C-alpha angles and dihedrals in degrees: 000000000000118000128212118255123216117240088226138039109261115234094246092057118082098180128019117241094213140017125207118215124184121197127196111203125181111213123209115254093251098048123108117230107209122202121192115250093244092057134068128219115210129183104216127170115239093241089062092052093052111106093347099123094144092062104033105021128244097286098052093038090056094058095093091055091045093050093046089067091065135063111236117203113193113204118182117208116227113256116246121217115237 
């Protein structure tokens, strides 16, 4: 069972036990994204994740709030003709 993490370090804690890092990686068009057989990969829009703890758990459901704290600049590379 996943537990909720605080967005701050509580005053009674001197050192955090765990750190959560999220990476956004853009794969090239011709790369294969492999998922282990015991896992599932789902494409879910962010608005469906928001406040949907019962379906996705507290960690995944908190992604929209986590991402809203950052500015995301999307830069598309020009396509080259081959």
